[in-house]
N, CA, C and O atoms as a GROMACS GRO file, in nm:
protein
  560
    1UNK      N    1   1.368  -3.224   4.721
    1UNK     CA    2   1.232  -3.176   4.628
    1UNK      C    3   1.266  -3.034   4.590
    1UNK      O    4   1.239  -3.004   4.474
    2UNK      N    5   1.324  -2.936   4.672
    2UNK     CA    6   1.336  -2.798   4.631
    2UNK      C    7   1.414  -2.804   4.485
    2UNK      O    8   1.366  -2.754   4.384
    3UNK      N    9   1.522  -2.863   4.488
    3UNK     CA   10   1.630  -2.837   4.364
    3UNK      C   11   1.556  -2.886   4.254
    3UNK      O   12   1.563  -2.809   4.158
    4UNK      N   13   1.477  -3.002   4.230
    4UNK     CA   14   1.414  -3.052   4.145
    4UNK      C   15   1.285  -2.942   4.068
    4UNK      O   16   1.256  -2.932   3.949
    5UNK      N   17   1.243  -2.889   4.158
    5UNK     CA   18   1.118  -2.776   4.150
    5UNK      C   19   1.185  -2.657   4.062
    5UNK      O   20   1.134  -2.611   3.960
    6UNK      N   21   1.317  -2.614   4.122
    6UNK     CA   22   1.391  -2.526   4.052
    6UNK      C   23   1.421  -2.571   3.949
    6UNK      O   24   1.445  -2.487   3.862
    7UNK      N   25   1.431  -2.700   3.914
    7UNK     CA   26   1.494  -2.742   3.784
    7UNK      C   27   1.410  -2.725   3.701
    7UNK      O   28   1.434  -2.662   3.598
    8UNK      N   29   1.290  -2.779   3.730
    8UNK     CA   30   1.174  -2.771   3.625
    8UNK      C   31   1.106  -2.632   3.615
    8UNK      O   32   1.029  -2.608   3.522
    9UNK      N   33   1.135  -2.543   3.709
    9UNK     CA   34   1.062  -2.398   3.664
    9UNK      C   35   1.183  -2.367   3.577
    9UNK      O   36   1.135  -2.320   3.474
   10UNK      N   37   1.310  -2.370   3.566
   10UNK     CA   38   1.421  -2.274   3.510
   10UNK      C   39   1.376  -2.372   3.369
   10UNK      O   40   1.331  -2.302   3.278
   11UNK      N   41   1.379  -2.481   3.346
   11UNK     CA   42   1.339  -2.557   3.230
   11UNK      C   43   1.219  -2.505   3.157
   11UNK      O   44   1.218  -2.490   3.035
   12UNK      N   45   1.117  -2.478   3.234
   12UNK     CA   46   0.992  -2.455   3.162
   12UNK      C   47   1.014  -2.294   3.140
   12UNK      O   48   0.963  -2.252   3.036
   13UNK      N   49   1.064  -2.225   3.198
   13UNK     CA   50   1.064  -2.080   3.184
   13UNK      C   51   1.218  -2.044   3.044
   13UNK      O   52   1.238  -1.943   2.976
   14UNK      N   53   1.282  -2.149   3.051
   14UNK     CA   54   1.365  -2.141   2.917
   14UNK      C   55   1.303  -2.166   2.795
   14UNK      O   56   1.320  -2.088   2.701
   15UNK      N   57   1.218  -2.285   2.783
   15UNK     CA   58   1.113  -2.331   2.681
   15UNK      C   59   1.031  -2.205   2.659
   15UNK      O   60   1.034  -2.164   2.543
   16UNK      N   61   0.962  -2.138   2.739
   16UNK     CA   62   0.863  -2.056   2.714
   16UNK      C   63   0.935  -1.946   2.654
   16UNK      O   64   0.889  -1.893   2.553
   17UNK      N   65   1.066  -1.896   2.714
   17UNK     CA   66   1.128  -1.777   2.654
   17UNK      C   67   1.161  -1.831   2.503
   17UNK      O   68   1.127  -1.760   2.409
   18UNK      N   69   1.224  -1.951   2.480
   18UNK     CA   70   1.262  -1.985   2.345
   18UNK      C   71   1.132  -1.979   2.273
   18UNK      O   72   1.126  -1.911   2.171
   19UNK      N   73   1.042  -2.035   2.312
   19UNK     CA   74   0.871  -2.051   2.200
   19UNK      C   75   0.852  -1.916   2.142
   19UNK      O   76   0.847  -1.891   2.022
   20UNK      N   77   0.839  -1.807   2.267
   20UNK     CA   78   0.795  -1.661   2.267
   20UNK      C   79   0.862  -1.606   2.144
   20UNK      O   80   0.806  -1.561   2.044
   21UNK      N   81   1.010  -1.618   2.172
   21UNK     CA   82   1.111  -1.566   2.083
   21UNK      C   83   1.103  -1.612   1.929
   21UNK      O   84   1.101  -1.538   1.830
   22UNK      N   85   1.098  -1.767   1.936
   22UNK     CA   86   1.065  -1.795   1.797
   22UNK      C   87   0.945  -1.736   1.725
   22UNK      O   88   0.956  -1.687   1.613
   23UNK      N   89   0.802  -1.741   1.807
   23UNK     CA   90   0.669  -1.678   1.729
   23UNK      C   91   0.689  -1.548   1.718
   23UNK      O   92   0.647  -1.496   1.615
   24UNK      N   93   0.743  -1.477   1.800
   24UNK     CA   94   0.768  -1.312   1.764
   24UNK      C   95   0.847  -1.300   1.641
   24UNK      O   96   0.814  -1.225   1.549
   25UNK      N   97   0.943  -1.371   1.640
   25UNK     CA   98   1.030  -1.351   1.503
   25UNK      C   99   1.006  -1.404   1.394
   25UNK      O  100   1.066  -1.382   1.288
   26UNK      N  101   0.884  -1.504   1.419
   26UNK     CA  102   0.801  -1.555   1.264
   26UNK      C  103   0.725  -1.460   1.235
   26UNK      O  104   0.711  -1.428   1.117
   27UNK      N  105   0.667  -1.402   1.325
   27UNK     CA  106   0.558  -1.295   1.309
   27UNK      C  107   0.611  -1.180   1.239
   27UNK      O  108   0.552  -1.142   1.138
   28UNK      N  109   0.729  -1.110   1.284
   28UNK     CA  110   0.807  -1.007   1.218
   28UNK      C  111   0.841  -1.067   1.078
   28UNK      O  112   0.848  -0.999   0.975
   29UNK      N  113   0.857  -1.173   1.083
   29UNK     CA  114   0.934  -1.195   0.914
   29UNK      C  115   0.794  -1.215   0.824
   29UNK      O  116   0.796  -1.165   0.711
   30UNK      N  117   0.672  -1.285   0.868
   30UNK     CA  118   0.578  -1.277   0.790
   30UNK      C  119   0.534  -1.136   0.772
   30UNK      O  120   0.508  -1.105   0.656
   31UNK      N  121   0.521  -1.046   0.860
   31UNK     CA  122   0.483  -0.897   0.845
   31UNK      C  123   0.585  -0.824   0.743
   31UNK      O  124   0.547  -0.727   0.677
   32UNK      N  125   0.714  -0.875   0.736
   32UNK     CA  126   0.779  -0.814   0.632
   32UNK      C  127   0.780  -0.857   0.515
   32UNK      O  128   0.819  -0.787   0.422
   33UNK      N  129   0.741  -0.974   0.500
   33UNK     CA  130   0.686  -1.065   0.364
   33UNK      C  131   0.598  -0.964   0.298
   33UNK      O  132   0.615  -0.886   0.204
   34UNK      N  133   0.506  -0.989   0.371
   34UNK     CA  134   0.343  -0.907   0.362
   34UNK      C  135   0.373  -0.784   0.297
   34UNK      O  136   0.335  -0.754   0.183
   35UNK      N  137   0.468  -0.686   0.399
   35UNK     CA  138   0.477  -0.540   0.355
   35UNK      C  139   0.513  -0.546   0.219
   35UNK      O  140   0.446  -0.488   0.134
   36UNK      N  141   0.638  -0.626   0.184
   36UNK     CA  142   0.731  -0.651   0.063
   36UNK      C  143   0.623  -0.673  -0.045
   36UNK      O  144   0.638  -0.614  -0.152
   37UNK      N  145   0.513  -0.755  -0.028
   37UNK     CA  146   0.434  -0.809  -0.130
   37UNK      C  147   0.328  -0.667  -0.155
   37UNK      O  148   0.294  -0.620  -0.263
   38UNK      N  149   0.289  -0.622  -0.022
   38UNK     CA  150   0.193  -0.502  -0.065
   38UNK      C  151   0.294  -0.378  -0.172
   38UNK      O  152   0.254  -0.322  -0.273
   39UNK      N  153   0.417  -0.365  -0.112
   39UNK     CA  154   0.482  -0.278  -0.178
   39UNK      C  155   0.520  -0.306  -0.373
   39UNK      O  156   0.537  -0.225  -0.464
   40UNK      N  157   0.519  -0.444  -0.370
   40UNK     CA  158   0.541  -0.477  -0.501
   40UNK      C  159   0.424  -0.421  -0.597
   40UNK      O  160   0.432  -0.359  -0.703
   41UNK      N  161   0.289  -0.472  -0.507
   41UNK     CA  162   0.154  -0.421  -0.554
   41UNK      C  163   0.144  -0.266  -0.600
   41UNK      O  164   0.111  -0.218  -0.709
   42UNK      N  165   0.179  -0.211  -0.493
   42UNK     CA  166   0.154  -0.069  -0.496
   42UNK      C  167   0.283   0.019  -0.641
   42UNK      O  168   0.274   0.130  -0.694
   43UNK      N  169   0.359  -0.060  -0.656
   43UNK     CA  170   0.472  -0.049  -0.726
   43UNK      C  171   0.395  -0.044  -0.905
   43UNK      O  172   0.380   0.046  -0.987
   44UNK      N  173   0.370  -0.160  -0.903
   44UNK     CA  174   0.289  -0.200  -1.028
   44UNK      C  175   0.154  -0.100  -1.054
   44UNK      O  176   0.109  -0.058  -1.161
   45UNK      N  177   0.113  -0.079  -0.936
   45UNK     CA  178   0.008   0.008  -0.966
   45UNK      C  179   0.016   0.147  -1.033
   45UNK      O  180  -0.042   0.198  -1.129
   46UNK      N  181   0.145   0.205  -0.914
   46UNK     CA  182   0.201   0.358  -0.995
   46UNK      C  183   0.254   0.316  -1.139
   46UNK      O  184   0.230   0.399  -1.227
   47UNK      N  185   0.318   0.208  -1.176
   47UNK     CA  186   0.353   0.221  -1.314
   47UNK      C  187   0.243   0.199  -1.401
   47UNK      O  188   0.262   0.250  -1.512
   48UNK      N  189   0.156   0.152  -1.390
   48UNK     CA  190   0.008   0.126  -1.473
   48UNK      C  191  -0.036   0.245  -1.468
   48UNK      O  192  -0.093   0.288  -1.569
   49UNK      N  193  -0.025   0.328  -1.354
   49UNK     CA  194  -0.103   0.480  -1.370
   49UNK      C  195  -0.017   0.572  -1.432
   49UNK      O  196  -0.066   0.674  -1.481
   50UNK      N  197   0.143   0.544  -1.438
   50UNK     CA  198   0.177   0.642  -1.527
   50UNK      C  199   0.189   0.638  -1.646
   50UNK      O  200   0.232   0.734  -1.711
   51UNK      N  201   0.149   0.507  -1.707
   51UNK     CA  202   0.121   0.502  -1.832
   51UNK      C  203  -0.002   0.528  -1.896
   51UNK      O  204  -0.020   0.503  -2.015
   52UNK      N  205  -0.084   0.573  -1.826
   52UNK     CA  206  -0.231   0.645  -1.867
   52UNK      C  207  -0.241   0.775  -1.855
   52UNK      O  208  -0.341   0.842  -1.879
   53UNK      N  209  -0.112   0.823  -1.808
   53UNK     CA  210  -0.111   0.979  -1.794
   53UNK      C  211  -0.099   1.049  -1.912
   53UNK      O  212  -0.018   1.014  -1.999
   54UNK      N  213  -0.188   1.165  -1.927
   54UNK     CA  214  -0.180   1.228  -2.057
   54UNK      C  215  -0.292   1.194  -2.162
   54UNK      O  216  -0.409   1.170  -2.130
   55UNK      N  217  -0.248   1.196  -2.280
   55UNK     CA  218  -0.322   1.197  -2.385
   55UNK      C  219  -0.406   1.020  -2.376
   55UNK      O  220  -0.357   0.925  -2.315
   56UNK      N  221  -0.509   1.017  -2.438
   56UNK     CA  222  -0.581   0.894  -2.391
   56UNK      C  223  -0.484   0.764  -2.440
   56UNK      O  224  -0.437   0.741  -2.552
   57UNK      N  225  -0.477   0.709  -2.351
   57UNK     CA  226  -0.391   0.570  -2.334
   57UNK      C  227  -0.451   0.463  -2.419
   57UNK      O  228  -0.572   0.448  -2.436
   58UNK      N  229  -0.336   0.370  -2.483
   58UNK     CA  230  -0.405   0.269  -2.551
   58UNK      C  231  -0.460   0.175  -2.466
   58UNK      O  232  -0.438   0.183  -2.346
   59UNK      N  233  -0.527   0.089  -2.511
   59UNK     CA  234  -0.644  -0.024  -2.456
   59UNK      C  235  -0.544  -0.144  -2.336
   59UNK      O  236  -0.596  -0.194  -2.236
   60UNK      N  237  -0.416  -0.165  -2.373
   60UNK     CA  238  -0.331  -0.231  -2.326
   60UNK      C  239  -0.328  -0.184  -2.188
   60UNK      O  240  -0.369  -0.247  -2.090
   61UNK      N  241  -0.273  -0.061  -2.190
   61UNK     CA  242  -0.240   0.041  -2.097
   61UNK      C  243  -0.330   0.055  -2.005
   61UNK      O  244  -0.298   0.050  -1.886
   62UNK      N  245  -0.468   0.076  -2.050
   62UNK     CA  246  -0.586   0.085  -1.976
   62UNK      C  247  -0.633  -0.021  -1.886
   62UNK      O  248  -0.694  -0.001  -1.780
   63UNK      N  249  -0.595  -0.153  -1.942
   63UNK     CA  250  -0.618  -0.280  -1.901
   63UNK      C  251  -0.528  -0.331  -1.773
   63UNK      O  252  -0.560  -0.388  -1.669
   64UNK      N  253  -0.398  -0.285  -1.824
   64UNK     CA  254  -0.305  -0.309  -1.714
   64UNK      C  255  -0.323  -0.227  -1.593
   64UNK      O  256  -0.312  -0.279  -1.482
   65UNK      N  257  -0.352  -0.093  -1.607
   65UNK     CA  258  -0.410   0.007  -1.479
   65UNK      C  259  -0.532  -0.099  -1.433
   65UNK      O  260  -0.502  -0.179  -1.344
   66UNK      N  261  -0.637  -0.102  -1.477
   66UNK     CA  262  -0.729  -0.167  -1.443
   66UNK      C  263  -0.734  -0.299  -1.338
   66UNK      O  264  -0.805  -0.317  -1.239
   67UNK      N  265  -0.634  -0.382  -1.397
   67UNK     CA  266  -0.560  -0.501  -1.330
   67UNK      C  267  -0.497  -0.473  -1.206
   67UNK      O  268  -0.514  -0.538  -1.103
   68UNK      N  269  -0.424  -0.374  -1.218
   68UNK     CA  270  -0.345  -0.323  -1.058
   68UNK      C  271  -0.430  -0.257  -0.965
   68UNK      O  272  -0.436  -0.278  -0.844
   69UNK      N  273  -0.495  -0.178  -1.032
   69UNK     CA  274  -0.635  -0.130  -0.942
   69UNK      C  275  -0.684  -0.262  -0.847
   69UNK      O  276  -0.679  -0.295  -0.728
   70UNK      N  277  -0.728  -0.308  -0.959
   70UNK     CA  278  -0.851  -0.435  -0.862
   70UNK      C  279  -0.738  -0.504  -0.791
   70UNK      O  280  -0.779  -0.525  -0.677
   71UNK      N  281  -0.608  -0.551  -0.806
   71UNK     CA  282  -0.514  -0.618  -0.742
   71UNK      C  283  -0.524  -0.522  -0.592
   71UNK      O  284  -0.552  -0.580  -0.487
   72UNK      N  285  -0.507  -0.426  -0.594
   72UNK     CA  286  -0.502  -0.344  -0.475
   72UNK      C  287  -0.649  -0.390  -0.369
   72UNK      O  288  -0.643  -0.420  -0.250
   73UNK      N  289  -0.752  -0.386  -0.441
   73UNK     CA  290  -0.861  -0.413  -0.334
   73UNK      C  291  -0.844  -0.563  -0.286
   73UNK      O  292  -0.941  -0.614  -0.230
   74UNK      N  293  -0.736  -0.634  -0.302
   74UNK     CA  294  -0.720  -0.763  -0.244
   74UNK      C  295  -0.605  -0.714  -0.156
   74UNK      O  296  -0.584  -0.808  -0.081
   75UNK      N  297  -0.526  -0.624  -0.129
   75UNK     CA  298  -0.417  -0.613  -0.037
   75UNK      C  299  -0.428  -0.495   0.012
   75UNK      O  300  -0.361  -0.487   0.114
   76UNK      N  301  -0.492  -0.379  -0.018
   76UNK     CA  302  -0.472  -0.256   0.046
   76UNK      C  303  -0.547  -0.252   0.192
   76UNK      O  304  -0.633  -0.332   0.228
   77UNK      N  305  -0.504  -0.156   0.258
   77UNK     CA  306  -0.541  -0.149   0.413
   77UNK      C  307  -0.673  -0.070   0.399
   77UNK      O  308  -0.692  -0.009   0.294
   78UNK      N  309  -0.739  -0.067   0.467
   78UNK     CA  310  -0.891   0.005   0.459
   78UNK      C  311  -0.869   0.166   0.394
   78UNK      O  312  -0.924   0.210   0.293
   79UNK      N  313  -0.785   0.229   0.471
   79UNK     CA  314  -0.747   0.350   0.397
   79UNK      C  315  -0.723   0.385   0.266
   79UNK      O  316  -0.741   0.493   0.210
   80UNK      N  317  -0.666   0.246   0.210
   80UNK     CA  318  -0.603   0.254   0.054
   80UNK      C  319  -0.736   0.198  -0.018
   80UNK      O  320  -0.753   0.211  -0.140
   81UNK      N  321  -0.816   0.143   0.054
   81UNK     CA  322  -0.941   0.106  -0.021
   81UNK      C  323  -1.021   0.193  -0.057
   81UNK      O  324  -1.054   0.198  -0.176
   82UNK      N  325  -1.078   0.294   0.050
   82UNK     CA  326  -1.158   0.397   0.050
   82UNK      C  327  -1.105   0.510  -0.051
   82UNK      O  328  -1.182   0.572  -0.125
   83UNK      N  329  -0.929   0.538  -0.046
   83UNK     CA  330  -0.887   0.641  -0.130
   83UNK      C  331  -0.912   0.583  -0.266
   83UNK      O  332  -0.990   0.639  -0.344
   84UNK      N  333  -0.855   0.482  -0.296
   84UNK     CA  334  -0.852   0.421  -0.424
   84UNK      C  335  -1.020   0.399  -0.496
   84UNK      O  336  -1.037   0.410  -0.617
   85UNK      N  337  -1.092   0.378  -0.435
   85UNK     CA  338  -1.257   0.404  -0.488
   85UNK      C  339  -1.247   0.535  -0.519
   85UNK      O  340  -1.233   0.573  -0.635
   86UNK      N  341  -1.253   0.613  -0.422
   86UNK     CA  342  -1.273   0.753  -0.442
   86UNK      C  343  -1.194   0.827  -0.579
   86UNK      O  344  -1.248   0.912  -0.650
   87UNK      N  345  -1.036   0.766  -0.598
   87UNK     CA  346  -0.972   0.818  -0.691
   87UNK      C  347  -1.062   0.744  -0.845
   87UNK      O  348  -1.099   0.812  -0.941
   88UNK      N  349  -1.077   0.628  -0.835
   88UNK     CA  350  -1.133   0.541  -0.936
   88UNK      C  351  -1.256   0.621  -0.978
   88UNK      O  352  -1.264   0.693  -1.078
   89UNK      N  353  -1.335   0.601  -0.902
   89UNK     CA  354  -1.501   0.702  -0.898
   89UNK      C  355  -1.486   0.849  -0.995
   89UNK      O  356  -1.557   0.888  -1.088
   90UNK      N  357  -1.388   0.898  -0.945
   90UNK     CA  358  -1.380   1.059  -1.023
   90UNK      C  359  -1.311   1.031  -1.156
   90UNK      O  360  -1.362   1.068  -1.262
   91UNK      N  361  -1.222   0.982  -1.151
   91UNK     CA  362  -1.133   0.947  -1.286
   91UNK      C  363  -1.148   0.825  -1.385
   91UNK      O  364  -1.061   0.762  -1.446
   92UNK      N  365  -1.271   0.812  -1.384
   92UNK     CA  366  -1.346   0.672  -1.459
   92UNK      C  367  -1.364   0.749  -1.600
   92UNK      O  368  -1.341   0.870  -1.602
   93UNK      N  369  -1.404   0.686  -1.716
   93UNK     CA  370  -1.424   0.747  -1.821
   93UNK      C  371  -1.533   0.840  -1.834
   93UNK      O  372  -1.547   0.921  -1.925
   94UNK      N  373  -1.611   0.820  -1.730
   94UNK     CA  374  -1.775   0.882  -1.733
   94UNK      C  375  -1.740   1.023  -1.647
   94UNK      O  376  -1.833   1.086  -1.596
   95UNK      N  377  -1.604   1.068  -1.634
   95UNK     CA  378  -1.590   1.183  -1.557
   95UNK      C  379  -1.615   1.324  -1.631
   95UNK      O  380  -1.617   1.335  -1.753
   96UNK      N  381  -1.634   1.432  -1.538
   96UNK     CA  382  -1.693   1.554  -1.539
   96UNK      C  383  -1.554   1.649  -1.530
   96UNK      O  384  -1.456   1.607  -1.469
   97UNK      N  385  -1.555   1.767  -1.588
   97UNK     CA  386  -1.454   1.880  -1.539
   97UNK      C  387  -1.460   1.873  -1.400
   97UNK      O  388  -1.357   1.835  -1.345
   98UNK      N  389  -1.586   1.909  -1.311
   98UNK     CA  390  -1.520   1.922  -1.195
   98UNK      C  391  -1.506   1.789  -1.100
   98UNK      O  392  -1.512   1.797  -0.977
   99UNK      N  393  -1.489   1.675  -1.167
   99UNK     CA  394  -1.432   1.569  -1.097
   99UNK      C  395  -1.272   1.576  -1.150
   99UNK      O  396  -1.187   1.533  -1.072
  100UNK      N  397  -1.232   1.626  -1.268
  100UNK     CA  398  -1.091   1.624  -1.274
  100UNK      C  399  -1.012   1.726  -1.218
  100UNK      O  400  -0.889   1.726  -1.223
  101UNK      N  401  -1.096   1.832  -1.155
  101UNK     CA  402  -1.053   1.938  -1.055
  101UNK      C  403  -0.981   1.858  -0.921
  101UNK      O  404  -0.887   1.894  -0.850
  102UNK      N  405  -1.052   1.753  -0.918
  102UNK     CA  406  -1.050   1.688  -0.798
  102UNK      C  407  -0.917   1.561  -0.811
  102UNK      O  408  -0.879   1.501  -0.711
  103UNK      N  409  -0.880   1.544  -0.899
  103UNK     CA  410  -0.803   1.442  -0.942
  103UNK      C  411  -0.678   1.451  -0.838
  103UNK      O  412  -0.643   1.355  -0.769
  104UNK      N  413  -0.613   1.585  -0.834
  104UNK     CA  414  -0.469   1.589  -0.747
  104UNK      C  415  -0.472   1.545  -0.626
  104UNK      O  416  -0.387   1.476  -0.570
  105UNK      N  417  -0.621   1.607  -0.565
  105UNK     CA  418  -0.644   1.570  -0.405
  105UNK      C  419  -0.688   1.443  -0.403
  105UNK      O  420  -0.638   1.397  -0.301
  106UNK      N  421  -0.744   1.368  -0.448
  106UNK     CA  422  -0.781   1.234  -0.450
  106UNK      C  423  -0.634   1.147  -0.486
  106UNK      O  424  -0.600   1.050  -0.418
  107UNK      N  425  -0.572   1.186  -0.576
  107UNK     CA  426  -0.447   1.098  -0.605
  107UNK      C  427  -0.348   1.117  -0.485
  107UNK      O  428  -0.271   1.025  -0.458
  108UNK      N  429  -0.348   1.244  -0.404
  108UNK     CA  430  -0.263   1.279  -0.257
  108UNK      C  431  -0.332   1.178  -0.184
  108UNK      O  432  -0.268   1.078  -0.153
  109UNK      N  433  -0.458   1.188  -0.150
  109UNK     CA  434  -0.512   1.090  -0.062
  109UNK      C  435  -0.481   0.959  -0.062
  109UNK      O  436  -0.453   0.908   0.046
  110UNK      N  437  -0.478   0.874  -0.185
  110UNK     CA  438  -0.449   0.760  -0.217
  110UNK      C  439  -0.314   0.738  -0.198
  110UNK      O  440  -0.278   0.623  -0.171
  111UNK      N  441  -0.231   0.829  -0.207
  111UNK     CA  442  -0.063   0.778  -0.231
  111UNK      C  443  -0.053   0.791  -0.077
  111UNK      O  444  -0.031   0.688  -0.014
  112UNK      N  445  -0.066   0.888  -0.022
  112UNK     CA  446  -0.085   0.919   0.157
  112UNK      C  447  -0.103   0.782   0.200
  112UNK      O  448  -0.015   0.720   0.259
  113UNK      N  449  -0.219   0.733   0.170
  113UNK     CA  450  -0.282   0.596   0.241
  113UNK      C  451  -0.172   0.493   0.190
  113UNK      O  452  -0.133   0.427   0.287
  114UNK      N  453  -0.130   0.469   0.114
  114UNK     CA  454  -0.038   0.382   0.056
  114UNK      C  455   0.087   0.378   0.132
  114UNK      O  456   0.138   0.283   0.192
  115UNK      N  457   0.133   0.510   0.118
  115UNK     CA  458   0.258   0.518   0.234
  115UNK      C  459   0.245   0.469   0.372
  115UNK      O  460   0.314   0.389   0.435
  116UNK      N  461   0.137   0.539   0.407
  116UNK     CA  462   0.127   0.436   0.547
  116UNK      C  463   0.088   0.332   0.566
  116UNK      O  464   0.102   0.271   0.672
  117UNK      N  465   0.007   0.275   0.426
  117UNK     CA  466   0.000   0.095   0.448
  117UNK      C  467   0.162   0.022   0.467
  117UNK      O  468   0.189  -0.077   0.536
  118UNK      N  469   0.239   0.092   0.396
  118UNK     CA  470   0.360   0.013   0.373
  118UNK      C  471   0.473   0.073   0.482
  118UNK      O  472   0.591   0.042   0.462
  119UNK      N  473   0.437   0.161   0.601
  119UNK     CA  474   0.484   0.195   0.657
  119UNK      C  475   0.594   0.292   0.642
  119UNK      O  476   0.695   0.284   0.712
  120UNK      N  477   0.577   0.382   0.554
  120UNK     CA  478   0.680   0.479   0.524
  120UNK      C  479   0.687   0.591   0.633
  120UNK      O  480   0.586   0.657   0.654
  121UNK      N  481   0.788   0.613   0.693
  121UNK     CA  482   0.824   0.723   0.804
  121UNK      C  483   0.797   0.868   0.739
  121UNK      O  484   0.859   0.912   0.643
  122UNK      N  485   0.702   0.926   0.802
  122UNK     CA  486   0.685   1.081   0.737
  122UNK      C  487   0.581   1.055   0.638
  122UNK      O  488   0.596   1.128   0.540
  123UNK      N  489   0.492   0.984   0.631
  123UNK     CA  490   0.358   0.971   0.531
  123UNK      C  491   0.289   1.077   0.531
  123UNK      O  492   0.271   1.128   0.421
  124UNK      N  493   0.246   1.125   0.620
  124UNK     CA  494   0.189   1.243   0.602
  124UNK      C  495   0.268   1.345   0.544
  124UNK      O  496   0.391   1.330   0.540
  125UNK      N  497   0.196   1.480   0.482
  125UNK     CA  498   0.292   1.583   0.447
  125UNK      C  499   0.219   1.731   0.457
  125UNK      O  500   0.099   1.756   0.469
  126UNK      N  501   0.310   1.805   0.450
  126UNK     CA  502   0.255   1.953   0.470
  126UNK      C  503   0.123   1.995   0.430
  126UNK      O  504   0.087   1.971   0.315
  127UNK      N  505   0.042   2.059   0.514
  127UNK     CA  506  -0.090   2.081   0.460
  127UNK      C  507  -0.106   2.142   0.295
  127UNK      O  508   0.000   2.186   0.251
  128UNK      N  509  -0.191   2.149   0.228
  128UNK     CA  510  -0.208   2.138   0.092
  128UNK      C  511  -0.119   2.087   0.005
  128UNK      O  512  -0.135   2.102  -0.116
  129UNK      N  513  -0.010   2.019   0.057
  129UNK     CA  514   0.064   1.949  -0.030
  129UNK      C  515   0.004   1.864  -0.125
  129UNK      O  516  -0.073   1.784  -0.073
  130UNK      N  517   0.017   1.853  -0.276
  130UNK     CA  518  -0.047   1.744  -0.363
  130UNK      C  519   0.032   1.686  -0.440
  130UNK      O  520   0.128   1.747  -0.487
  131UNK      N  521   0.009   1.555  -0.469
  131UNK     CA  522   0.109   1.486  -0.584
  131UNK      C  523   0.047   1.536  -0.704
  131UNK      O  524  -0.072   1.568  -0.706
  132UNK      N  525   0.135   1.544  -0.824
  132UNK     CA  526   0.087   1.548  -0.959
  132UNK      C  527   0.143   1.433  -1.029
  132UNK      O  528   0.221   1.360  -0.968
  133UNK      N  529   0.114   1.410  -1.138
  133UNK     CA  530   0.162   1.311  -1.193
  133UNK      C  531   0.231   1.368  -1.319
  133UNK      O  532   0.181   1.462  -1.382
  134UNK      N  533   0.341   1.314  -1.354
  134UNK     CA  534   0.451   1.375  -1.463
  134UNK      C  535   0.427   1.246  -1.582
  134UNK      O  536   0.438   1.128  -1.547
  135UNK      N  537   0.398   1.279  -1.704
  135UNK     CA  538   0.404   1.149  -1.768
  135UNK      C  539   0.537   1.126  -1.878
  135UNK      O  540   0.545   1.032  -1.957
  136UNK      N  541   0.637   1.236  -1.863
  136UNK     CA  542   0.747   1.204  -1.923
  136UNK      C  543   0.727   1.186  -2.086
  136UNK      O  544   0.802   1.124  -2.162
  137UNK      N  545   0.626   1.245  -2.116
  137UNK     CA  546   0.600   1.240  -2.275
  137UNK      C  547   0.626   1.378  -2.321
  137UNK      O  548   0.603   1.473  -2.246
  138UNK      N  549   0.668   1.392  -2.430
  138UNK     CA  550   0.677   1.548  -2.493
  138UNK      C  551   0.554   1.631  -2.526
  138UNK      O  552   0.461   1.574  -2.583
  139UNK      N  553   0.548   1.736  -2.500
  139UNK     CA  554   0.419   1.833  -2.528
  139UNK      C  555   0.390   1.823  -2.678
  139UNK      O  556   0.481   1.839  -2.760
  140UNK      N  557   0.244   1.793  -2.722
  140UNK     CA  558   0.239   1.768  -2.848
  140UNK      C  559   0.187   1.930  -2.910
  140UNK      O  560   0.170   1.948  -3.031
   0.00000   0.00000   0.00000
């Protein structure tokens, strides 16, 4: 009786270990795929944001930016959503000069939230560090 019981326990432990390994591996794979999808949306947002930096952007670029920003509401973490909303609220067409002064600090908060969301190591930055967008366009 004891050898049979030992065999059953050994077989059950082997099955349990295999099942656990399978589910943990699948969870890691799903997480990697999700992070990759998020990164693609974040990249599209940054490209669209870059297209509207500087002089008034063409309507097509503004629509592309709006679409990219709206897509972030589907995939962003809570911190990204809060930072994105704050950024959009003060950088909309109805902005005031005081709102424009806050642009870089809000952009910095948004980019840090995005970096944390995709798992960038060292996503936090030194105190008073701010991101600035560069348009790449010649000065007029």
